[in-house]
ZADREN-704999 format. One record per atom (N, C-alpha, C): residue in one letter; z, x, y. Coordinates in steps of 0.02 Angstrom, whole numbers, padded with zeros to 5 digits, always signed. Atoms other than C-alpha are relative to their C-alpha. Layout:
<recs>
aZXY
...
</recs>
This chain:
<recs>
m+00000+00042-00059
m+00000+00000+00000
m+00000+00044+00062
n+00004-00039-00061
n-00046+00065+00172
n+00059-00017+00045
p-00054+00014-00047
p+00095+00086+00297
p-00026-00040+00060
a+00018+00042-00057
a+00097-00030+00447
a-00027+00043+00057
i+00030-00033-00058
i-00012+00021+00594
i+00025-00038+00061
i-00022+00030-00063
i+00066-00011+00764
i-00047+00023+00055
i+00045-00015-00057
i-00055-00021+00912
i+00038-00018+00063
r-00035+00013-00063
r+00021-00006+01086
r-00034+00037+00057
n+00025-00035-00059
n-00021+00047+01264
n+00027+00071+00001
e-00025-00068-00010
e-00009+00232+01301
e+00056-00001+00052
t-00051-00011-00051
t+00143+00291+01399
t-00010+00072+00026
d+00004-00068-00027
d+00163+00447+01507
d+00021+00051-00052
a-00024-00046+00051
a+00256+00527+01362
a-00052+00014-00054
d+00051-00007+00053
d+00101+00507+01251
d-00056+00048+00018
v+00060-00034-00024
v-00021+00608+01357
v-00016+00064-00040
s+00015-00063+00036
s-00004+00778+01271
s-00017-00013-00073
t+00016+00015+00069
t-00004+00701+01097
t-00069-00032-00007
i+00068+00027+00000
i-00161+00601+01139
i-00051+00056+00001
t+00045-00058-00002
t-00244+00766+01183
t-00003+00034-00068
e-00002-00033+00066
e-00188+00844+01018
e-00037-00041-00053
v+00033+00044+00048
v-00248+00693+00916
v-00076+00002+00011
t+00072+00000-00017
t-00416+00693+01007
t-00033+00065-00021
v+00028-00065+00020
v-00446+00880+00982
v-00006+00004-00075
a+00001-00004+00073
a-00401+00868+00798
a-00053-00046-00030
a+00047+00049+00027
a-00508+00713+00769
a-00073+00023+00006
f+00070-00020-00012
f-00666+00792+00840
f-00015+00073-00019
r+00007-00072+00013
r-00637+00973+00786
r-00060+00017-00046
t+00052-00017+00048
t-00759+00968+00639
t-00062-00045+00005
l+00057+00045-00008
l-00881+00836+00703
l-00058+00038+00033
e+00056-00040-00024
e-01049+00923+00722
e-00035-00030+00061
t+00035+00031-00056
t-01118+00796+00846
t+00043-00001+00063
s-00045-00001-00058
s-00971+00825+00965
s-00011+00062+00042
n-00001-00057-00046
n-00974+00935+01119
n+00071+00026+00009
h-00070-00018-00002
h-00785+00948+01097
h+00029-00003+00070
t-00025+00012-00068
t-00752+00881+01272
t+00038-00066+00004
e-00030+00067-00001
e-00673+00715+01221
e+00068-00001+00034
q-00065-00002-00032
q-00498+00767+01275
q-00006+00005+00076
f+00010-00006-00072
f-00565+00815+01447
f-00025-00065+00030
i+00023+00065-00023
i-00653+00648+01462
i+00059-00047+00010
i-00058+00044-00006
i-00491+00554+01430
i+00042+00021+00060
e-00040-00025-00056
e-00398+00665+01555
e-00034-00019+00066
a+00036+00017-00061
a-00534+00636+01687
a+00003-00074+00015
l-00005+00072-00010
l-00534+00448+01659
l+00071-00019+00023
r-00070+00014-00019
r-00343+00446+01672
r+00011+00022+00073
a-00009-00025-00068
a-00346+00552+01831
a-00035-00044+00052
a+00037+00044-00045
a-00475+00435+01909
a+00025-00072-00002
k-00027+00068+00009
k-00370+00283+01859
k-00054-00047-00026
a+00056+00039+00028
a-00522+00224+01760
a+00012-00019-00073
l-00016+00021+00068
l-00434+00195+01594
l+00022-00073+00003
t-00018+00071+00000
t-00440+00006+01586
t+00049-00014-00056
l-00045+00004+00058
l-00360+00016+01414
l+00004+00069-00031
s-00011-00061+00036
s-00285+00167+01330
s+00054-00016-00051
l-00044+00023+00053
l-00209+00121+01163
l+00011+00056-00051
v-00016-00048+00053
v-00122+00227+01032
v+00017-00038-00064
a-00018+00027+00066
a-00099+00195+00847
a+00055+00044-00029
e-00055-00035+00032
e+00062+00241+00760
e+00007-00023-00072
v-00018+00014+00069
v+00103+00251+00575
v+00065+00038-00014
d-00066-00030+00014
d+00283+00282+00525
d+00027+00040+00059
g-00025-00032-00060
g+00325+00328+00705
g-00040+00059+00025
r+00042-00057-00020
r+00188+00460+00717
r-00064-00026+00031
m+00064+00019-00030
m+00041+00443+00837
m-00056+00032-00041
v+00054-00023+00043
v-00114+00455+00729
v-00069-00017+00027
g+00064+00019-00027
g-00250+00379+00838
g+00004-00022+00073
h+00005+00019-00070
h-00308+00337+01013
h-00069-00030+00013
i+00064+00027-00022
i-00444+00233+01096
i+00003-00012+00075
a+00005+00010-00073
a-00502+00223+01277
a-00057-00048+00015
f+00051+00045-00027
f-00599+00089+01370
f-00001+00010+00076
s+00006-00010-00072
s-00666+00115+01546
s-00060-00041+00026
p+00055+00041-00028
p-00780+00017+01665
p-00066+00038-00002
v+00067-00027-00007
v-00967+00045+01661
v-00035-00036+00057
t+00043+00029-00051
t-01097+00012+01795
t-00067-00015-00032
i+00064+00019+00029
i-01256-00081+01748
i-00048-00012+00058
s+00048+00001-00056
s-01412-00066+01856
s-00020-00070+00023
d+00017+00068-00022
d-01442-00255+01858
d+00057-00034+00039
g-00055+00027-00039
g-01274-00280+01946
g+00051-00039-00041
t-00049+00035+00042
t-01185-00361+01798
t+00067+00035+00004
m-00068-00026-00007
m-00998-00340+01818
m+00041-00015-00064
h-00051+00013+00052
h-00849-00336+01698
h-00023+00021-00069
w+00018-00031+00063
w-00928-00230+01562
w+00037+00066-00005
y-00040-00059+00011
y-00836-00085+01485
y-00032+00045-00053
g+00021-00048+00051
g-00871+00071+01384
g+00057+00015-00047
l-00049-00017+00051
l-00780+00107+01222
l-00007+00074-00015
g+00001-00070+00021
g-00734+00287+01189
g+00034+00045+00050
p+00000-00019+00070
p-00679+00407+01143
p+00051-00038-00041
v-00049+00026+00048
v-00592+00341+00989
v+00014+00056-00049
s-00021-00058+00040
s-00494+00468+00888
s+00052-00020-00052
v-00051+00008+00052
v-00399+00467+00724
v+00009+00068-00033
l-00014-00063+00034
l-00314+00618+00647
l-00038+00003-00066
p+00041-00005+00062
p-00422+00683+00502
p+00035-00026-00062
e-00035+00022+00061
e-00288+00651+00370
e+00014-00075-00002
y-00010+00072-00003
y-00276+00469+00427
y-00066-00039+00005
q+00064+00034-00004
q-00462+00432+00436
q-00015-00037-00064
r+00019+00043+00055
r-00538+00300+00322
r+00058-00040-00029
k-00058+00040+00021
k-00374+00204+00316
k+00008-00062+00044
g-00002+00060-00041
g-00416+00066+00439
g+00030+00008+00070
i-00031-00011-00065
i-00338+00146+00593
i-00050-00007+00057
g+00053+00007-00050
g-00499+00163+00692
g-00020-00073+00008
k+00018+00072-00001
k-00544-00016+00645
k+00053-00040+00038
a-00054+00036-00034
a-00373-00078+00703
a-00001+00014+00075
l+00003-00018-00072
l-00389+00016+00869
l-00058-00037+00034
i+00059+00033-00029
i-00564-00054+00900
i+00012-00075+00006
q-00010+00073-00001
q-00518-00233+00854
q+00052-00020+00053
e-00052+00016-00050
e-00359-00232+00961
e-00027+00012+00070
g+00028-00015-00066
g-00451-00150+01106
g-00048-00054+00023
l+00048+00052-00018
l-00592-00278+01103
l+00037-00066+00015
s-00039+00060-00012
s-00465-00419+01092
s+00033+00002+00069
r-00033-00007-00065
r-00371-00352+01244
r-00051-00002+00057
l+00053+00004-00051
l-00534-00330+01341
l-00018-00072+00014
k+00016+00072-00008
k-00575-00513+01311
k+00053-00035+00042
k-00055+00030-00038
k-00403-00561+01379
k-00002+00021+00074
l+00008-00023-00069
l-00447-00462+01537
l-00063-00030+00032
n+00061+00034-00023
n-00601-00575+01557
n-00060+00046+00003
a+00059-00043+00005
a-00721-00436+01512
a-00058-00041-00026
k+00061+00035+00023
k-00900-00493+01482
k-00031+00035-00060
g+00028-00035+00057
g-00944-00358+01357
g+00021+00073+00000
c-00019-00070+00012
c-00928-00181+01293
c-00060+00036-00028
c+00054-00040+00028
c-01049-00041+01255
c+00027+00068-00019
l-00021-00065+00024
l-01041+00128+01172
l-00060+00038-00028
v+00046-00043+00036
v-01136+00273+01099
v+00037+00020-00064
g-00036-00015+00061
g-01094+00293+00916
g-00042-00007-00062
h+00031+00000+00066
h-01134+00292+00732
h-00022-00071-00018
p+00025+00068+00013
p-01246+00143+00688
p+00034-00037-00057
q-00029+00035+00056
q-01172+00102+00518
q+00072-00020+00014
y-00070+00015-00013
y-00995+00103+00588
y+00008-00058+00049
y-00014+00048-00053
y-01007+00000+00747
y-00033-00068-00010
r+00031+00066+00013
r-01121-00138+00683
r+00049-00048-00033
r-00048+00043+00035
r-00977-00203+00577
r+00046-00038+00049
f-00041+00032-00050
f-00887-00251+00739
f-00041-00049+00043
g+00043+00045-00038
g-01036-00350+00804
g-00042+00035+00053
f+00041-00037-00049
f-01111-00213+00913
f-00072+00002-00025
e+00071-00001+00018
e-01300-00213+00917
e-00040+00040+00052
n+00048-00031-00046
n-01446-00120+00993
n-00033-00056+00038
v+00026+00055-00041
v-01507-00227+01138
v-00062+00025+00038
t+00061-00016-00036
t-01686-00219+01199
t+00011-00011+00074
g-00005+00007-00073
g-01688-00188+01386
g+00067+00024+00028
l-00063-00029-00022
l-01512-00116+01394
l+00004+00071-00027
v+00007-00070+00021
v-01515+00074+01391
v+00053+00044+00033
h-00040-00053-00030
h-01413+00229+01425
h-00045+00061+00001
e+00049-00052-00008
e-01528+00361+01494
e+00018+00063-00039
g-00009-00062+00038
g-01550+00512+01382
g+00030-00009-00069
v-00031+00014+00065
v-01474+00426+01230
v-00049-00042-00041
p+00045+00040+00042
p-01582+00364+01085
p+00026-00071-00008
q-00019+00070+00004
q-01581+00174+01076
q+00038-00017-00064
e-00032+00018+00063
e-01527+00174+00894
e+00075+00019-00003
v-00071-00016-00001
v-01356+00248+00940
v+00036-00029+00062
f-00030+00033-00058
f-01326+00146+01099
f+00009-00074-00016
f-00018+00067+00023
f-01237-00019+01064
f+00035-00040+00054
a-00034+00046-00045
a-01177-00171+01158
a+00026-00059-00040
l-00030+00060+00029
l-01066-00318+01115
l+00016-00046+00059
s-00012+00049-00053
s-01071-00471+01228
s+00055-00047-00021
f-00054+00048+00013
f-00915-00580+01239
f-00019-00070+00021
d+00018+00066-00024
d-01005-00723+01326
d-00072-00021-00018
g+00068+00017+00022
g-01177-00722+01242
g-00055+00026+00045
h+00050-00026-00048
h-01264-00642+01393
h-00001+00076-00004
f+00008-00073-00002
f-01333-00466+01383
f-00034+00020+00064
p+00033-00024-00060
p-01371-00377+01545
p-00063+00039-00018
q+00061-00040+00010
q-01535-00285+01566
q+00001+00057+00051
g+00001-00057-00045
g-01551-00112+01639
g+00032+00061-00030
d-00029-00063+00020
d-01473+00059+01634
d+00076-00003+00006
v-00073-00003+00000
v-01289+00077+01588
v+00022+00070+00019
m-00028-00064-00020
m-01193+00214+01675
m+00075+00000-00014
f-00070-00008+00015
f-01027+00269+01604
f+00033+00034+00060
h-00038-00031-00054
h-00890+00328+01722
h-00015+00075+00002
e+00014-00071-00009
e-00917+00502+01792
e+00046+00045-00041
g-00046-00038+00041
g-00766+00559+01692
g-00030+00022-00066
f+00033-00020+00062
f-00882+00567+01541
f-00037+00067+00006
k+00032-00066-00011
k-00958+00724+01619
k+00052+00056-00007
a-00053-00050+00001
a-00790+00813+01606
a-00009+00048-00058
n+00007-00051+00052
n-00797+00976+01511
n+00056+00051+00002
g-00056-00047-00006
g-00633+01059+01559
g-00009+00049+00057
q+00015-00047-00054
q-00716+01156+01701
q+00006-00032+00069
h+00001+00035-00064
h-00722+01024+01838
h+00042-00064-00005
t-00035+00064-00002
t-00625+00870+01892
t-00047-00051+00031
f+00042+00055-00025
f-00723+00709+01914
f+00044-00059+00016
t-00042+00057-00018
t-00647+00564+02007
t-00040-00060+00024
g+00041+00056-00025
g-00793+00453+02058
g-00034-00036-00056
h+00040+00036+00048
h-00916+00339+01973
h-00069+00033-00002
g+00068-00026+00005
g-01087+00390+01911
g-00024-00004-00071
s+00027+00002+00067
s-01195+00412+01760
s+00033+00055-00042
a-00030-00048+00045
a-01139+00509+01610
a-00049+00023-00051
g+00041-00026+00055
g-01223+00619+01485
g+00045+00011-00060
g-00038-00015+00060
g-01171+00663+01311
g+00018-00061-00040
a-00019+00054+00045
a-01095+00558+01176
a+00065-00032+00022
h-00059+00037-00021
h-00963+00426+01205
h+00031-00034-00060
r-00025+00026+00062
r-00880+00403+01039
r+00057-00047+00010
</recs>
């Protein structure tokens, strides 16, 4: 039997552990630029973390997920980007990422969000209802790994720009809005 997974909002005391979990989760992922911890720090510094949730098992933080606002060129408001999402390697494939995503999407809906988008693995995110949407793109990212999930049945059309914090690489501090390159797991 799997131990209970507790999902809760991050606290100030969680910040360094979130960084450790994020670094460990992406350490061996070949498609990663290994900047995910800097992205989270930049989003937090810019007060752009709409939701920052941690997962605990037996009192130990084992996962984290971030949601931040996106800008869409057609002017659609109240859409968010999912990512990064991190689970410690020894806790992966135990439902923790799934629990973080489901709870995060549920909380976004309660905030009257209209939808969520992400860049990620096709076989994984489709199970949550995410789909590739014709006419909704993220520049520089292949359409087959860019996904959207509408909460109200309406999909915007245009270019999605993630918060500028997604450009963070540990070398610079970003505090504004803008487009983002790279992957947004």
